[in-house]
C-alpha positions as CSV (number, residue, x, y, z in Angstrom):
1,M,-11.3,44.9,-68.2
2,L,-10.3,44.1,-64.5
3,N,-12.5,45.7,-62.0
4,R,-10.1,45.3,-59.1
5,P,-6.4,45.6,-58.3
6,L,-4.1,42.6,-59.3
7,T,-2.9,40.7,-56.2
8,S,0.5,39.2,-55.9
9,I,-0.9,35.8,-56.1
10,S,-2.6,36.9,-59.5
11,V,0.6,38.1,-60.8
12,I,2.5,35.0,-60.0
13,A,-0.4,32.9,-61.8
14,I,-0.1,35.2,-64.9
15,C,3.9,34.8,-64.8
16,A,3.6,31.1,-64.5
17,A,1.1,30.8,-67.3
18,F,3.4,32.7,-69.6
19,G,6.3,30.9,-68.5
20,A,8.1,33.8,-66.9
21,P,10.4,33.4,-63.9
22,V,9.3,34.6,-60.6
23,V,12.2,36.9,-59.2
24,A,12.4,37.6,-55.4
25,Q,12.4,41.2,-54.3
26,Q,15.6,42.7,-53.8
27,T,16.0,44.3,-50.2
28,C,19.1,46.3,-50.7
29,T,19.9,49.7,-51.9
30,P,21.7,49.9,-54.2
31,A,20.7,46.5,-55.6
32,A,23.7,46.2,-57.8
33,P,26.4,47.8,-55.8
34,S,29.9,48.7,-56.8
35,D,33.3,48.5,-54.8
36,G,33.3,51.0,-51.8
37,D,29.5,51.4,-51.8
38,V,27.2,52.1,-48.7
39,I,24.6,49.6,-48.8
40,A,21.3,49.6,-46.6
41,C,18.8,46.6,-46.7
42,A,15.4,46.5,-45.3
43,G,12.1,44.5,-45.8
44,T,11.6,41.0,-47.0
45,G,13.5,39.3,-49.8
46,I,17.0,38.6,-50.8
47,G,20.2,40.2,-50.2
48,I,23.6,41.0,-52.0
49,V,25.3,37.7,-53.3
50,D,28.3,39.3,-55.1
51,D,31.7,37.4,-54.8
52,G,33.4,40.2,-56.3
53,L,32.2,42.9,-54.1
54,D,35.2,44.9,-52.1
55,D,35.5,47.5,-49.6
56,A,31.7,48.2,-49.1
57,T,29.8,48.8,-46.0
58,L,26.5,46.9,-45.7
59,T,23.8,47.3,-43.0
60,V,20.8,45.1,-42.6
61,Q,18.1,47.0,-40.6
62,T,15.9,45.9,-37.7
63,G,13.0,43.9,-38.9
64,A,14.6,42.8,-42.4
65,V,13.9,39.1,-43.2
66,I,16.4,38.2,-46.0
67,T,16.6,34.6,-47.3
68,G,18.9,33.6,-50.1
69,A,18.6,30.3,-52.2
70,D,22.4,29.7,-51.3
71,Q,23.9,32.4,-49.0
72,A,21.9,35.2,-47.6
73,F,24.8,37.5,-48.3
74,E,28.3,37.0,-50.3
75,F,31.0,39.4,-50.7
76,D,34.6,39.5,-51.5
77,D,37.4,41.5,-49.5
78,D,37.5,44.2,-46.9
79,N,33.8,44.6,-46.3
80,N,32.1,45.8,-43.1
81,F,28.8,44.0,-42.6
82,T,26.3,44.7,-39.9
83,N,23.1,42.9,-39.3
84,F,20.1,43.8,-37.1
85,G,17.7,41.4,-39.1
86,T,17.1,37.9,-39.8
87,L,19.2,36.2,-42.3
88,T,18.9,32.6,-43.9
89,G,21.2,30.9,-46.4
90,Q,19.0,27.9,-47.4
91,N,21.6,25.9,-49.3
92,D,24.9,27.2,-48.2
93,H,26.2,29.7,-45.6
94,G,24.3,32.4,-44.0
95,V,26.9,34.9,-44.6
96,Q,30.0,34.2,-46.7
97,G,33.1,36.4,-47.4
98,D,36.7,36.2,-48.4
99,N,39.4,38.2,-46.9
100,G,39.5,41.1,-44.4
101,N,35.8,41.2,-43.6
102,T,34.2,42.5,-40.3
103,V,30.7,40.9,-39.5
104,I,28.8,42.3,-36.6
105,N,25.7,40.4,-35.9
106,H,22.8,41.9,-33.5
107,G,20.1,39.7,-35.1
108,T,20.0,36.3,-36.4
109,I,22.1,34.6,-39.1
110,T,21.4,31.0,-40.1
111,G,23.2,28.8,-42.6
112,L,20.7,25.9,-43.2
113,D,23.3,23.8,-45.3
114,G,26.6,25.3,-44.0
115,D,28.2,27.7,-41.7
116,G,26.3,30.5,-39.9
117,V,29.3,32.8,-40.8
118,N,32.1,31.8,-43.1
119,I,34.9,34.2,-43.6
120,D,38.4,33.4,-45.1
121,N,41.7,35.2,-43.7
122,D,41.9,38.1,-41.5
123,G,38.3,38.1,-40.6
124,V,36.5,39.5,-37.5
125,V,33.2,38.2,-36.3
126,E,31.5,40.3,-33.4
127,N,28.0,38.5,-32.1
128,Y,25.5,40.2,-30.0
129,G,22.6,37.9,-31.4
130,T,22.1,34.4,-32.6
131,I,24.4,32.6,-35.4
132,R,23.4,29.0,-36.3
133,G,24.9,26.6,-38.7
134,T,24.2,23.1,-39.7
135,D,28.1,22.8,-40.5
136,D,29.9,25.3,-38.2
137,G,28.5,28.1,-36.4
138,V,31.5,30.4,-37.4
139,Q,34.3,29.5,-39.5
140,L,37.3,31.8,-40.0
141,E,40.7,31.1,-41.5
142,D,44.1,32.7,-40.8
143,N,44.3,35.7,-38.3
144,A,40.8,34.9,-37.1
145,T,39.2,37.1,-34.3
146,V,35.8,36.0,-32.9
147,I,33.9,38.0,-30.1
148,N,30.8,36.6,-28.7
149,H,29.3,39.0,-26.3
150,A,27.1,38.3,-23.2
151,T,24.0,38.2,-25.3
152,G,25.5,36.3,-28.1
153,E,24.6,32.7,-28.9
154,I,26.3,30.6,-31.4
155,Y,24.9,27.0,-32.3
156,A,26.2,24.4,-34.5
157,D,25.5,20.8,-35.6
158,D,29.3,20.5,-36.2
159,E,32.0,22.9,-34.5
160,G,30.6,25.9,-32.8
161,V,33.5,28.3,-33.6
162,N,36.1,26.8,-36.1
163,I,39.2,28.8,-36.0
164,N,41.7,26.1,-36.7
165,T,44.5,28.2,-38.0
166,D,47.4,29.6,-36.1
167,D,47.2,32.6,-33.9
168,A,43.4,32.9,-33.7
169,T,41.7,34.8,-30.9
170,L,38.5,34.2,-29.4
171,T,36.7,36.2,-26.5
172,N,33.4,34.6,-25.3
173,A,31.0,36.0,-22.7
174,G,27.9,34.4,-24.2
175,L,27.1,31.0,-25.3
176,I,28.9,28.6,-27.8
177,E,27.1,25.2,-28.1
178,A,27.8,22.6,-30.9
179,G,27.4,18.8,-31.6
180,D,31.1,18.5,-32.4
181,D,33.8,20.5,-30.7
182,A,32.4,23.7,-29.4
183,V,35.7,25.4,-30.2
184,N,38.3,24.2,-32.6
185,A,41.8,26.2,-32.8
186,A,45.3,25.3,-33.8
187,R,48.6,26.8,-32.6
188,N,49.1,29.7,-30.5
189,A,45.5,30.3,-30.0
190,T,44.1,33.0,-27.4
191,I,40.8,32.0,-25.8
192,T,39.1,34.0,-23.0
193,N,35.9,32.6,-21.8
194,S,33.5,34.2,-19.1
195,G,30.4,32.5,-20.7
196,I,29.6,29.1,-21.5
197,I,31.4,26.7,-24.2
198,R,29.6,23.6,-24.3
199,S,30.0,20.5,-26.6
200,I,26.8,18.3,-26.4
201,G,28.1,15.7,-28.7
202,G,28.8,12.1,-27.6
203,D,32.7,12.1,-28.4
204,Q,33.6,15.7,-28.8
205,D,35.4,18.2,-26.7
206,G,34.7,21.7,-25.3
207,I,37.9,23.1,-26.9
208,D,40.3,21.3,-29.2
209,L,43.5,23.1,-29.9
210,D,47.1,22.3,-30.7
211,S,48.6,25.0,-28.0
212,G,47.8,28.4,-26.7
213,T,46.4,30.3,-23.8
214,I,43.2,29.8,-22.2
215,V,41.7,32.0,-19.5
216,N,38.4,30.7,-18.2
217,S,36.3,32.4,-15.6
218,G,33.0,30.7,-17.1
219,T,32.2,27.2,-18.0
220,I,34.0,24.8,-20.6
221,L,31.8,21.7,-20.7
222,A,32.1,18.5,-22.6
223,V,29.0,16.6,-21.8
224,G,29.8,13.3,-23.6
225,T,32.9,11.0,-23.4
226,Q,35.6,13.5,-24.3
227,D,37.4,16.3,-22.6
228,A,36.7,19.9,-21.7
229,I,40.0,20.9,-23.1
230,D,42.0,18.7,-25.3
231,F,45.6,19.4,-26.7
232,D,46.5,17.8,-29.9
233,P,50.1,16.9,-30.6
234,S,52.6,19.9,-30.5
235,S,55.9,21.1,-28.9
236,D,54.5,24.4,-27.9
237,A,54.0,25.6,-24.4
238,S,50.4,26.3,-23.4
239,T,48.7,28.1,-20.3
240,I,45.4,27.5,-18.7
241,T,44.1,29.9,-16.1
242,N,40.9,28.8,-14.6
243,S,38.7,30.6,-11.9
244,G,35.6,28.9,-13.2
245,L,34.3,25.3,-14.3
246,I,36.1,23.1,-16.5
247,E,34.3,19.5,-16.9
248,G,34.6,16.7,-19.1
249,N,35.4,13.0,-19.1
250,I,38.9,14.1,-18.5
251,G,38.9,18.0,-17.6
252,I,42.1,18.9,-19.2
253,N,43.7,16.2,-21.6
254,T,46.9,16.0,-23.9
255,D,47.4,13.9,-26.7
256,P,50.1,11.1,-26.0
257,A,52.3,12.7,-28.9
258,D,52.1,16.2,-27.4
259,T,55.6,17.2,-26.0
260,G,54.7,20.8,-25.2
261,A,54.7,22.1,-21.6
262,Q,51.3,22.7,-20.2
263,T,51.0,25.2,-17.3
264,V,47.7,25.1,-15.1
265,F,46.8,27.6,-12.7
266,N,43.5,26.8,-11.0
267,S,41.5,28.5,-8.5
268,G,38.3,27.3,-9.8
269,T,36.9,23.6,-10.3
270,I,38.2,21.2,-12.7
271,T,36.5,17.9,-12.7
272,G,37.1,14.8,-14.7
273,R,33.8,12.5,-14.4
274,G,35.9,9.5,-15.7
275,G,38.1,9.9,-12.6
276,L,41.0,11.7,-14.2
277,A,40.8,15.5,-14.0
278,L,44.2,16.3,-15.5
279,D,46.3,14.5,-18.0
280,L,49.1,16.8,-18.9
281,G,51.4,14.3,-20.7
282,A,55.0,14.8,-21.7
283,G,56.7,18.0,-21.1
284,D,57.9,20.0,-18.3
285,D,54.3,20.7,-16.9
286,S,53.4,22.9,-14.0
287,L,50.0,22.6,-11.9
288,E,49.6,25.5,-9.4
289,I,46.7,25.1,-7.0
290,A,45.5,28.5,-5.7
291,G,42.4,27.3,-3.8
292,G,39.7,25.9,-5.8
293,T,38.7,22.3,-6.3
294,I,40.1,19.4,-8.5
295,N,37.7,16.5,-8.8
296,G,39.6,13.5,-10.2
297,A,43.2,12.4,-10.3
298,V,46.2,14.2,-11.8
299,E,48.8,12.6,-14.2
300,L,51.5,15.1,-14.8
301,G,53.2,12.6,-17.2
302,A,56.9,12.5,-18.3
303,G,59.3,15.5,-17.9
304,T,60.4,17.6,-14.9
305,D,56.9,18.5,-13.6
306,S,56.1,21.0,-10.9
307,L,53.4,21.3,-8.2
308,I,52.8,24.6,-6.6
309,V,50.2,25.1,-3.9
310,S,49.9,29.1,-3.2
311,E,46.4,28.7,-1.7
312,V,44.4,26.0,0.0
313,N,40.8,24.7,0.1
314,T,40.4,21.9,2.2
315,G,40.6,18.4,0.4
316,V,42.9,15.6,-1.4
317,V,44.4,15.4,-4.8
318,Q,45.7,12.1,-5.9
319,F,48.6,12.1,-8.4
320,L,49.3,9.2,-10.6
321,S,52.9,10.2,-10.9
322,D,54.9,12.0,-8.4
323,P,55.9,15.7,-9.3
324,E,59.5,16.1,-9.7
325,I,59.5,19.7,-8.1
326,L,57.1,20.7,-4.7
327,D,56.8,24.2,-4.1
328,F,54.4,24.6,-1.2
329,R,53.9,28.4,-0.3
330,I,51.2,27.4,2.5
331,D,52.1,25.7,5.8
332,S,49.2,23.7,5.9
333,V,49.9,21.3,2.9
334,L,51.3,17.6,2.8
335,Y,52.4,15.4,0.0
336,D,53.1,11.6,0.6
337,G,52.4,8.6,-1.4
338,G,50.8,10.4,-4.3
339,A,48.3,12.1,-2.1
340,L,48.3,16.0,-1.8
341,V,46.5,17.0,1.4
342,M,45.4,20.4,2.0
343,L,43.7,21.9,5.1
344,D,42.4,25.5,5.2
345,P,43.7,27.1,8.4
346,A,40.5,29.2,8.3
347,L,38.5,26.1,8.7
348,I,40.3,25.5,12.1
349,G,39.7,29.0,13.2
350,Q,35.9,28.5,12.5
351,V,36.0,25.4,14.6
352,D,37.7,27.4,17.4
353,L,35.1,30.0,17.2
354,L,32.5,27.5,17.5
355,S,33.9,26.2,20.8
356,A,34.0,29.8,21.9
357,E,30.3,30.3,21.1
358,L,29.4,27.1,23.2
359,G,31.6,28.2,26.0
360,Y,29.7,31.5,26.0
361,S,26.3,29.7,26.1
362,M,27.5,27.2,28.7
363,G,28.6,30.0,31.0
364,M,25.3,31.9,30.6
365,S,23.2,28.9,31.3
366,A,25.2,27.9,34.3
367,L,23.9,31.0,36.2
368,S,20.2,30.8,34.9
369,A,17.6,31.2,37.6
370,S,20.0,32.3,40.5
371,G,19.0,33.9,43.8
372,G,16.8,31.2,45.3
373,T,16.4,27.8,46.6
374,G,15.2,24.6,45.0
375,S,15.4,23.1,41.7
376,W,15.5,25.0,38.5
377,L,15.6,24.3,34.7
378,A,16.5,26.5,31.8
379,N,17.0,26.2,28.1
380,G,17.5,28.3,24.9
381,V,18.2,28.3,21.2
382,S,19.8,30.7,18.8
383,G,20.1,30.8,15.2
384,G,21.3,32.7,12.1
385,S,22.7,32.2,8.8
386,D,26.0,31.3,10.0
387,L,25.5,29.7,13.3
388,K,23.0,27.6,15.3
389,T,23.3,26.8,19.0
390,G,21.1,25.3,21.8
391,Q,21.6,24.5,25.5
392,I,19.7,23.1,28.3
393,A,20.7,23.4,32.0
394,G,19.0,22.2,35.4
395,G,20.2,22.2,38.9
396,H,19.3,22.5,42.7
397,D,20.6,25.3,44.9
398,F,20.9,24.8,48.6
399,G,20.7,28.3,49.7
400,S,23.9,30.1,48.5
401,V,25.6,26.9,47.1
402,G,24.2,24.7,44.3
403,V,24.9,21.9,41.6
404,F,23.9,22.0,38.2
405,A,24.4,20.2,34.7
406,V,24.5,21.8,31.4
407,Y,24.4,20.5,27.9
408,S,25.0,22.5,24.7
409,G,25.6,22.1,21.1
410,G,26.1,24.1,17.9
411,D,26.5,23.9,14.2
412,V,28.2,26.0,11.6
413,D,26.2,26.5,8.4
414,G,24.8,23.0,8.3
415,G,25.2,20.4,5.7
416,G,28.4,18.8,6.8
417,Q,30.0,21.9,8.3
418,P,31.5,21.5,11.8
419,F,29.3,20.8,14.7
420,Q,30.0,20.4,18.5
421,R,28.3,18.9,21.6
422,Q,29.4,19.1,25.0
423,L,28.1,18.2,28.5
424,A,29.5,19.6,31.9
425,V,28.3,19.4,35.6
426,G,29.5,22.0,38.2
427,L,29.0,24.0,41.5
428,R,27.7,27.5,41.6
429,S,27.3,29.9,44.5
430,G,25.6,33.3,44.9
431,Y,25.9,36.2,47.3
432,D,23.8,39.4,48.0
433,L,26.4,42.0,48.4
434,S,23.6,44.6,49.1
435,E,19.8,44.7,48.7
436,S,20.2,45.7,45.2
437,T,23.5,44.0,44.1
438,R,24.3,40.2,43.8
439,L,27.3,38.2,42.7
440,D,27.0,34.8,41.3
441,M,29.8,32.5,40.2
442,A,30.1,28.9,38.8
443,A,32.7,26.4,37.9
444,Y,32.2,23.5,35.8
445,L,34.1,20.5,34.0
446,G,33.1,18.0,31.4
447,M,33.5,16.4,28.0
448,T,33.2,17.4,24.4
449,R,33.0,15.9,21.0
450,L,33.9,18.0,18.0
451,D,32.9,16.6,14.3
452,M,35.3,18.8,12.1
453,G,32.7,18.5,9.1
454,T,32.7,16.3,6.0
455,M,35.6,18.3,4.5
456,I,38.0,16.7,7.2
457,G,36.0,13.7,8.1
458,A,37.1,13.5,11.8
459,E,35.6,13.7,15.2
460,A,37.9,14.6,18.0
461,D,36.9,13.9,21.7
462,G,37.9,16.4,24.4
463,Q,37.8,17.6,27.9
464,L,36.6,21.0,29.1
465,V,36.8,23.1,32.3
466,G,35.3,26.7,32.8
467,L,34.7,29.5,35.3
468,T,32.1,32.2,35.0
469,A,30.9,35.4,37.3
470,R,28.2,37.7,37.0
471,L,27.5,40.9,38.9
472,K,23.9,42.2,38.8
473,H,22.5,45.5,40.1
474,H,19.0,46.7,40.5
475,G,18.3,50.4,40.9
476,E,15.4,52.1,42.8
477,T,13.9,53.2,39.4
478,G,13.9,49.6,38.1
479,L,17.2,50.0,36.1
480,R,19.2,46.8,35.8
481,L,22.6,46.5,35.2
482,T,24.4,43.2,34.5
483,A,28.1,42.3,33.8
484,Q,29.4,38.8,33.1
485,A,32.6,37.1,32.2
486,G,33.8,33.8,31.6
487,V,36.5,31.3,30.5
488,T,36.5,27.8,29.0
489,A,39.5,25.7,28.3
490,Y,39.3,22.7,25.8
491,R,41.8,20.0,25.4
492,F,41.1,17.8,22.1
493,S,42.7,14.6,21.4
494,S,44.4,13.7,18.2
495,V,42.4,12.1,15.4
496,G,42.7,10.6,12.0
497,A,41.0,12.7,9.2
498,A,39.3,10.1,7.0
499,A,38.4,12.7,4.2
500,L,42.1,13.8,4.1
501,A,43.6,10.5,3.0
502,G,43.9,9.3,6.9
503,A,46.1,12.2,7.8
504,T,46.5,12.6,11.6
505,I,45.4,16.0,13.2
506,G,47.4,16.2,16.7
507,S,45.9,16.9,20.2
508,R,45.8,20.6,20.7
509,N,44.5,23.2,23.4
510,I,42.0,25.9,23.0
511,V,41.2,28.8,25.4
512,T,38.0,30.6,24.9
513,G,36.4,33.5,26.9
514,F,33.6,36.2,27.0
515,V,32.7,39.5,28.2
516,D,28.9,40.5,28.4
517,L,27.4,43.9,29.6
518,E,23.6,44.5,29.5
519,L,21.5,47.4,30.7
520,G,17.6,46.8,31.0
521,Q,14.5,48.7,32.6
522,R,12.2,46.8,34.8
523,I,8.5,47.8,33.9
524,Q,5.7,46.3,36.0
525,M,2.5,45.2,34.2
526,G,0.1,43.8,36.6
527,A,1.3,40.3,37.7
528,T,4.0,40.5,34.8
529,T,7.4,42.3,34.8
530,V,9.0,43.1,31.4
531,T,12.4,44.2,31.2
532,P,13.5,45.4,27.7
533,Y,17.3,45.6,27.5
534,V,20.3,46.3,25.3
535,G,23.6,44.4,25.7
536,L,27.2,44.2,24.0
537,T,29.0,40.7,24.1
538,G,32.5,39.8,22.9
539,I,33.6,36.2,22.3
540,A,36.9,35.3,21.5
541,A,39.0,32.0,20.9
542,S,42.8,31.3,21.1
543,G,44.0,27.9,19.8
544,G,47.6,26.3,19.6
545,D,49.2,25.4,16.6
546,V,47.7,22.4,14.2
547,T,50.2,19.6,13.6
548,M,49.2,17.3,10.8
549,T,50.9,14.3,9.5
550,L,50.7,12.0,6.7
551,G,53.1,9.0,6.3
552,A,56.6,10.6,6.6
553,A,55.4,14.2,5.9
554,S,54.2,16.7,8.6
555,A,53.2,20.2,8.8
556,S,52.5,22.7,11.6
557,F,50.4,25.7,11.2
558,A,48.4,28.4,13.0
559,P,44.7,28.9,12.8
560,S,43.6,31.6,10.7
561,G,40.3,33.4,10.1
562,K,38.0,35.0,12.5
563,S,39.1,34.3,16.1
564,S,36.5,36.7,17.7
565,V,33.1,38.1,17.3
566,G,31.1,40.9,18.9
567,Y,27.4,41.1,19.3
568,L,24.8,44.0,19.8
569,R,21.8,42.4,21.4
570,V,18.4,43.9,21.9
571,G,15.7,41.9,23.6
572,A,13.3,41.6,26.6
573,D,12.6,39.4,29.8
574,F,9.2,38.5,30.4
575,E,8.7,37.4,34.3
576,F,5.5,35.7,35.1
577,G,4.3,34.9,38.5
578,S,5.6,36.2,41.9
579,S,6.6,33.4,44.4
580,N,8.5,31.3,41.9
581,P,8.5,33.2,38.7
582,W,9.5,31.8,35.2
583,V,11.1,33.9,32.8
584,L,10.9,34.1,29.0
585,R,13.7,35.9,27.2
586,T,13.5,37.0,23.4
587,E,16.4,38.7,21.8
588,L,17.7,39.7,18.2
589,R,21.4,40.1,17.5
590,L,23.7,41.9,15.1
591,D,27.2,40.7,15.0
592,D,30.3,42.8,13.9
593,S,29.9,41.7,10.4
594,G,26.3,42.7,10.2
595,A,24.9,39.4,10.2
596,A,21.6,39.1,12.3
597,S,20.5,36.1,14.5
598,A,17.6,35.5,17.0
599,S,17.3,33.6,20.3
600,V,14.7,32.5,22.4
601,G,15.0,30.9,26.1
602,G,13.4,30.2,29.4
603,A,14.0,29.6,33.1
604,L,11.7,28.5,35.8
605,R,12.1,27.2,39.4
606,F,10.0,24.6,41.2
């Protein structure tokens, strides 16, 4: 007589001793379903493997672990299958069905010797979880629909999503990663990607298809020697709309036997690591550039091909064969000798506003430490997320008249963006209109050098001339009111743009100006005077049209973007000493777009 319960190991041992087979536990209820049944599966064990089951609704509950000797689940037609558990097919597919089946996965499905999910015709696979296959991740036949949500991941040793039949639809917001083609489709496919489609195989494509429509706002990537998107032979027309990243040895490629028309609309990035970004082959192809970046050359191939530019991002695209039709909807575009040159007018507007900022700092520095006799020195730096400037000035006053020199420089954003340096000399004078009111004026001229940044690759030399005047009033109660205005005019020489295929940017004039109002209150603190203040500043630039030439092509266009900026300024002046005081100024600024910056400066007489 046994004096303790039988353990599962004891049962297995007894069954083995008598030659009885060990049967895995069935997790589903009913265990032997009929067509149309509602089936629930929970726990650990085996699932339903019935290739004749139709019209059933199957749900695998959270926490269930179901492992099949071949498939974890198999059924016939028109079933609805939802998984929240962990399913493994040890010697075949994870889940297999015939026609008209819908598979919705929130858990994990693995096919250790086949596909993760394998459905024949009219199948729908919707994935929120993880699907893995040692063959394909998901394989469907005719009228296939695959939806991979943002949380969904599909992995495969071979093809990630194999929908190699006509009229298939794939919508991906998650990750599809495969050792072979990440996606394989046939004719008239519809592929929408906002996630990642990635082939990690050495010689496989991100998407391989015959024809169809691809809309990409995510990433389509082939890390090996093949293409991000590859069109097999077809006579069908296809369309690619890209606002994301497409990258491969060739970004978009077509088979030499493909005669269909490819239409590519790009506002994102297309990169061909091997030097060729697009090879559209035969057919009446069309490339529309709506901003974005193309890294690599473009081959439009045989046929009547069109190049459309509807929006620009500064740069050059090289074409291995000339387009038959040019449609430029932006003025700042040139095409000559296989080179498409684009210059964003907003970049020129940014350069003009930088000149205006430096004109402002130069005008303010020119009137530093006024109201005395002898030598003086002043400097200051300011910086924020969009602009950094600095200046140093010095001079000597002979009573009411003085001479000075000022150097100023500024950078936009840093890292290859425009920067400018300038040096000027001038005369200044000041007059006490009353015991409490003073007028100061300055005139200056000098030279400037403008580096337009790595995207243009040009340094323009120029000349400048400027005027500024300031009225300052001190009230009996310590109130201080200051108003200053100035104008600086620039003349820049013509220059060759190395980064724009050697295009020439013609000489041009820029006029800049500023108005500055400030209200402060002097507070005596022993030997130190502190003057907190608030100010308003407006800075503006007005530049002439830009003329750009390349070979026999030329274009003229106006700068665009922001041509003025306003600042709200809050700060304090600290005056130390009495006979020849030196002044420290600290300031916080908020511009009219909400961007903050800070500045610090000082001035002294000696």
